[in-house]
VOPAGU-2260 file (C-alpha; in pm, 1 decimal, decimal comma):
REM VOPAGU-2260
SITE   aa  ch    i         X         Y         Z
SITE  MET   A    0   18384,4   15496,1   18574,4
SITE  THR   A    1   18189,0   15738,8   18358,9
SITE  ASP   A    2   18142,9   16103,5   18442,4
SITE  PRO   A    3   17771,8   16178,8   18500,5
SITE  ASN   A    4   17824,9   16546,4   18409,9
SITE  ARG   A    5   17967,4   16465,0   18068,3
SITE  SER   A    6   17718,4   16495,0   17784,1
SITE  PRO   A    7   17701,5   16204,3   17539,5
SITE  ALA   A    8   17902,1   16240,1   17220,4
SITE  LYS   A    9   17706,9   16362,0   16921,4
SITE  PHE   A   10   17790,3   16289,9   16561,3
SITE  HIS   A   11   17884,0   16587,3   16346,2
SITE  LEU   A   12   18036,8   16638,0   16005,6
SITE  ASN   A   13   18396,4   16754,0   16029,3
SITE  LYS   A   14   18422,2   16981,5   15728,3
SITE  ARG   A   15   18749,3   17133,2   15848,4
SITE  ASP   A   16   18937,7   16801,8   15835,4
SITE  GLY   A   17   18714,1   16634,4   15577,5
SITE  LYS   A   18   18800,7   16565,1   15216,6
SITE  LEU   A   19   18460,8   16554,8   15046,9
SITE  MET   A   20   18170,4   16621,6   15281,9
SITE  GLY   A   21   18339,0   16553,6   15615,2
SITE  VAL   A   22   18156,4   16225,7   15678,4
SITE  CYS   A   23   18460,2   16003,6   15737,9
SITE  ALA   A   24   18631,4   16270,3   15948,7
SITE  GLY   A   25   18314,0   16306,1   16154,8
SITE  ILE   A   26   18293,3   15930,8   16207,1
SITE  ALA   A   27   18659,5   15929,5   16309,9
SITE  ASP   A   28   18596,2   16208,9   16562,3
SITE  TYR   A   29   18292,5   16028,7   16702,8
SITE  PHE   A   30   18480,9   15702,0   16761,6
SITE  GLY   A   31   18816,9   15863,4   16844,6
SITE  ILE   A   32   19015,2   15698,1   16564,4
SITE  ASP   A   33   19220,2   15819,8   16270,4
SITE  ALA   A   34   19024,2   15955,1   15972,9
SITE  THR   A   35   19253,8   15778,1   15726,9
SITE  LEU   A   36   19158,1   15442,3   15875,1
SITE  VAL   A   37   18788,8   15527,1   15839,2
SITE  ARG   A   38   18842,8   15630,5   15476,3
SITE  ILE   A   39   19027,3   15307,4   15395,2
SITE  LEU   A   40   18757,6   15096,2   15560,3
SITE  TRP   A   41   18488,7   15292,9   15376,1
SITE  VAL   A   42   18654,0   15229,1   15037,3
SITE  VAL   A   43   18699,3   14858,7   15114,5
SITE  GLY   A   44   18337,6   14835,5   15226,2
SITE  THR   A   45   18219,7   15016,1   14913,0
SITE  LEU   A   46   18412,6   14780,4   14686,9
SITE  ALA   A   47   18293,3   14473,7   14877,1
SITE  GLY   A   48   17932,9   14592,5   14882,5
SITE  ALA   A   49   17908,8   14672,5   14510,4
SITE  GLY   A   50   17899,8   15046,5   14579,3
SITE  SER   A   51   17609,2   15048,9   14822,9
SITE  LEU   A   52   17804,5   15256,7   15075,6
SITE  ILE   A   53   17818,5   15544,3   14826,3
SITE  LEU   A   54   17447,3   15601,3   14881,0
SITE  VAL   A   55   17493,1   15573,0   15258,4
SITE  TYR   A   56   17777,1   15828,9   15244,2
SITE  LEU   A   57   17564,7   16074,9   15049,5
SITE  LEU   A   58   17269,5   16029,9   15284,3
SITE  ILE   A   59   17486,1   16090,2   15592,1
SITE  GLY   A   60   17642,2   16394,3   15427,4
SITE  LEU   A   61   17303,9   16543,5   15344,1
SITE  ILE   A   62   17121,6   16458,4   15667,2
SITE  ALA   A   63   17386,8   16522,7   15934,5
SITE  ASP   A   64   17445,7   16876,0   16064,2
């Protein structure tokens, strides 16, 4: 059962725990998973997608927070 008084989670960059811009650490915080797993999945996705996730990473880093 969800708590009606709890505000919905909001995405934020986690610059304290982040390596580059805090995007992967922010995604990990949002979904409640380990940042290392997000980083590994991001690299695999970038290699599989011919580098298209690099642009997505930069856009998230510039637009968020």
